[in-house]
N, C-alpha and C positions, 0 to 999 in steps of 0.2 A: 504494500500500500504506500502511496506517495501523496504528500501534502505540499502544495506550492502556495506559499503564504505571501500576501501583500504585493502581488504582481499587478501590473497594468494589463489587463486582458483586452486585446483587440481582436474582434471577430467580425470581419467584413460581411459575412452572410447574414448575421442577425443585427448588425449595426452596433453591437456592444463595444463600448470603450470605457472601462471603469477599473478602479483598483479593487481587487477582490482576492479570494482564495480559490484554489482548484483542488479537488480531492480526486485521486485516481486509485482504482482498484481493479485487479484482474484485466488490465489492458484497456479499461474503459474509464471515461470521465464519470464519476459518481455524482458529484454535485459541484455547483459554482455559486459563489455569492453568499447570500444570507444563510442558506442551508449549510454551506461549507464552513462559514464562520461559527455557526452554532456547534458544529461537531469538532471544531479545531482542538479545543481543550481536551475533549475525550480522546481524539485521535492521537495527539502528542503524548498522551499517557500510555499508549500501547507500545509494546516493545518492537513490534514488526513494522512500525510506521517510519518512513524516511521523509524528513522535512527539508524543503529547500526554502531558504529565506530569499525571496525574489523582490524585495523592496528595491525600487529603482529600475527594475527590469520589465520589459514588455513580454507578455506571453501571447503568442500567436499560433495559429494552426501550423503544424509542421509544413515546411516549404515543399512544393512539388515542382520538379523540373521535368518537362516533357521532351527534353532534347539533350541526351547525353550519349557520348561514345565511350564505352568501357573497353573496347578493343579486344573483346574476349568472346569467341575463340579467335586464334590466329595471329594476333598482334600484341601479345601480352607483355612484350618488352616495353611497350608504351604505357599500358595500364591493364589491369585485370578487374574482374567484377568485385573482388574484395577490396582492393586499394581504391577503386572508384567509389565504392560504397562508403569507405572510410572518409574520403574527401567530401562526399555528400553530407555525411553526418556532421563533419566539422563545419560545413557551411550552413547548417540548419535544416537540411533537407531530410525528410522522412520517406519520400516517395520519388523515384526517378523512373523515366521511361527510356530504355535503351534503343538506339537506332540499330538498323538491321544490316549495315554495311560491314559486317565482320568477314572473316575468312575461315570457313566458307560463310556465305551470306545466310541470313535467316529466312530462307525460302522453303524450308522443309521442317517437319515436325521434330526430327532428332536434334537439330541445332537449336531450335526454339526451346525445347524441353531442357537442354543443357544449360542455357542461359537462365531460365527460370529456376532450375534446381540449384545452381550455384547462388543465385540471388537469395534464395530462401535461407542460405547459410550465413548471410550477413545480418546486421542488426536493423536494416531498414527494408522498405518494400521496393524490390527491384523488379520492375515490369519491363515488357519488351514489345516493340512492334515487330512485324514480319514484313517481308518485301512485297511490293506490288507486283513485280515481275520476276520470273525465274532467272537466277544468276545476275540480277540487276542489269539485264541486257536490253530492257525496254521493248521486248518482242512478244512475250507470252505471259499472261497473267498467272500468278500463283493460285493454288487452291485456297482461296481466302476463307471459305466456310470451314474447311478442315483446320486451318491454322488458327482461326478464331476459337474453334472448339477446344484446341489444345493450349489456349491461353494468350494468344496474341491480342493486345489491346487496341491495335491500330495497324495501319499499313503505310509504308513509305519506302522509297528507294533513295532516301537522303544520301547526298554525296554525288549522285548522278541524276541529272534532270531527265525527264521523260519527254522525248521529242515528238512522239506519235500522238496527235490529238485524238484520233479515233480510239486508240487504246486507252488513253486517259478517260475518255467518255465511258467506255465499257467498264473500266475500273470503278468509276463513280456510280454507275448504275448498279453494279454488283454490291458495292459498299452500302448503297441506300437500302437494298433488300436486306442485307445483313445487319444494318444499323451499326456500322462501324465508321470511323473517320479515316480520311486519307490526308497525309502530310506531304507537301511538295517542296522540293529544292528547286528554286526557280532561277536558272541561268542557262541561256541558250549558248551552247559551246561554239556555234558557228560565228558568233559575233565577238569572240574573245581571242585575243592574241596571247597574252600571258595572264593566267588567272591569279587571284589573290591580291592584286593591286588595282585600284580604281583607275580607269582611263581618264586622264585629266592633267592638271598642271604638274602634279607630283610624278606621274608616270612619264610625262614629257621630260621633266628634269632628270629622271633616272634613265631615260632612253629605253623604257619598257612599254610594250604595246598596251598592256592592261586590259581590264574588263569594264566595259561601259555599262552605265545604268540601264541602257536599252536592253542589254542581255537579260536582265531581271524583268524589266517592265513588260516585254512582249509575252513572256510565259505567265506572269501574274495576270495580265489582261485575259489571256486565253482561259486560264483555270478559274478565274472569277466568273467568267461567263458560262463555262461548262458547269460550274457548281450551281449557278442560278438556274440553268435549264434542266439539270438532273435532280436537284434537291439534295445533293450530297452534302455531308458535313466535311468541310475542307479547312485545313490549317495551312496558311502560307507561312513557311518557315523562315526564320532569321531574316526578316525584312530589312533592307538597307537603303532602298531608293525612295526619295520623297514622292516621285510620281506613282510608285507602287502603293504608298500609303494612301494617296488620293484615289487610286483605282479600287482598293479595298473598301474605302469609305463609300464610293459610289455603288459598288456591288452590294454592300450591306443595305444601303438605302433602297435598292431595287428588290431586296428580299432574299439575297443569297445567305445560306447558313455558313458564314465564314468566320474564322478566327485568324488573327495574325499574331505572330510572336516576334519579339525583338530581343537581341542579346544585350547584356550590359556594355560590351565593348562598342556596339553600334550606337548606343545612346550617350556614351561618354566621350568617344574619340572620333576624329575625322581622319581623312587621308594623310594629313601632315604627320601623323604619328609614325608613319613608315620611315620618314626622314630621321626620326629620333631612335626608333626601336627596331628598325630593319625587319628581319624575318619574324620577330615576335609580334609584329603588327600586320602580318600577312594572314588573311583568312578568306574563305569563300562563304558568302559573297564578301567583297572587300569593304573596308572602311571607305566611305564616300565623302562628299564635300560637306562643308559647314552648313550649306543650305539643306542638304539631305538630312543631316543630323537635326536641324531645327524642325523639319517636317516630322521626323520620328518623335521628337519631344511633343509636338502638337498632337500627333496621333495617340500618344500615351495619355495626354491630358483629356482629349476628346473621346477616349475609349474606342477609337478606331483600332488601336493595337490593344489586344485583350490580355496578352500573356508575356511575361518575361521568362525567357528560357536561356540557359547558358550556352548551348551547343558546345559543351565541354569536350574539347578535342585535344587530348594529350599526344605529344610527340617527344621523341628522345632529344637530348641536347645535341647529339651528333647530327641528327637530321636537320634541326633548326640552324646549325652552324654552316650549312651549305649556302652557296650564293643565293641571292634573293629569288632569282627565276627558277631555281632548282629545289629550294626548301619546300616542304609540305605546308599547306595552309592549315590554320587553326590555332586556338589557344585554350589553355585550361580555364575553367571558370567557376567551378562549384564553390570554392573557398573564398571568393571575393564578391560573389553576386549580390548578396544582401547588402553588404557595405557599400558597394558601388551604387545600388539603388538609393540607399539613405543619403550618401554623399552627393550624388549628382541630381537625383530626382526630388527627394524630400527637402534637403537643405538648399537645393537650387530653386525651390519654389514651384516645381512642376506638378507634384503629387503630394497629397497628404500621406502620412504614414499608413493609414488604413487603406488607402487606394493602392499604395505600393504592395501591401500585403495581399490585397485582393488579386492582383495580377500574378502573384507568386503562390497562391493557394487555391481559393475557390474557383477562379476562372479556369486554370488548367484541370482541376478536378471535373468541372462541368464538361470540358472538351472531351475528356476520356471516359466520361460516364462513371466516375469513381465516387464512392460514398466517403469522400475525404474532404479536407480543406476547410473544416469548421470546428468550432469548439462549443459543445453543449452537452448536457447530461445524456449519457447513453452513447455518445460518439466515441470513436477510437481515440485513445489517448496518445495522439501524435501531436507533439507540442515543441515549439522552439522558444527558448528564453534568451533574449538578447538585450544588451545595453545600447540604446540608440545614440547615446552621447559619448561613449568611450572612443577615444582616438587610438589608432594603432597603425603600425607600419607593416605593409605586406612583406613577409619574409622571403628569403631566397629558396626556401624549401617548403614543401607542402605535404599533406597526407597522401596526395596523389603521387604516383611515381614520377610525374612530369613536372617541369618548372617553366614551361613555355608560356609566360605571361608578360605582357608589357607593363603590368601594374606593380611588379616587384619594386620595392623601395618607395611606393606611393603611400602617403598618409591618408587614411580613410576614417570615416565615422561609422560606428555600429559594429559591435563585437558579439558574436554568438557565445553564450555562456553555457548553455545546456541544450542538447537535442534529445528529445524523449520520443521513443517509437514503441507503440503498443504498451505504454506504461513503463518501459525500461529506459534508463539513461544510457544512450549509445554514444554520447560525446559530452565531455565536461571540460571547459577551459581551465587549465591549470596555471596560466600565466597571470 
């Protein structure tokens, strides 16, 4: 049994924001507020009760990240399910959704069940998507019904865009029948010279062809309209272009069942970060212009962008040490995500703390049809406790195997103090 005393509970689903107590037993929230206060003295007298003095801390639903790469199976020198889960817990996440571009890809039941089985050995909820197409080749649809039956929570070929519009339409029609979502990586390769760097002033300075915003915009436009016409639930992944934000906004107004996600690095940085951080600021889609970043911030404020997801993409130091055009794209993100949201969005005046939490908890839960992302009696005791005012410096080493982050050495606000999953403490800050 666990008693969390004097926390500031923020639950966006119910609109609660108050200082209270939370009592947890057998993996569930037993009571909140007045009932919990009445039982506090009785509970603290019991020998089996663990008490957390949470004065000055925010208690929020455990964070949910719908876009992580744990590189397992096949690329475990970068990350594995257990180190990825440890990084997630340190970042305040109690639920993550793994992408399916592993080796072999998750286009079959055996690989899917391996990921889910290893995930159950961690302290958090590790869920997984399966692929939309066999071998991620963009040619033949997977057996989505079978993969859903065996635990796939959604479908994506993230990492590789789907070029065939007719195939995408068939996938959306099948997903609508199965009531599952599809997530899309939106970059048209035919328009890209060197991926990972925005085509613009910085790429011109570096003499690199780069990836234009148009490469994202054309596929976002296509998939927004296909979602509108099929009725499918579609997630536009890691949005980076201001025009794409506007297209999602229009499609939502027309009635499409769309979600859009954005990463902390896309709402914090712009293309000039490449000049400072080199390959550590290389990702797909790339960091774009200051105007694109402003549109992303507007999209967050206006709820065009529903979800903050890390696209946690670990790589080895040796890989990121390659020349800019040869190094892989992507950065780690789980351990800095909440703090970047507090530092950039809350302290920057773009979102209230409650709305930040909403985009990291209940909104991703709704997208994936999860009974998660809220705090109330009877709910799963997935809770993050953090100090929104604590200042800390991003270290050179993480719980993740990887350290490919442009934020190392940055001073951020907001420190995770406890992560609680199913009523068990899976991370405690000891610094």
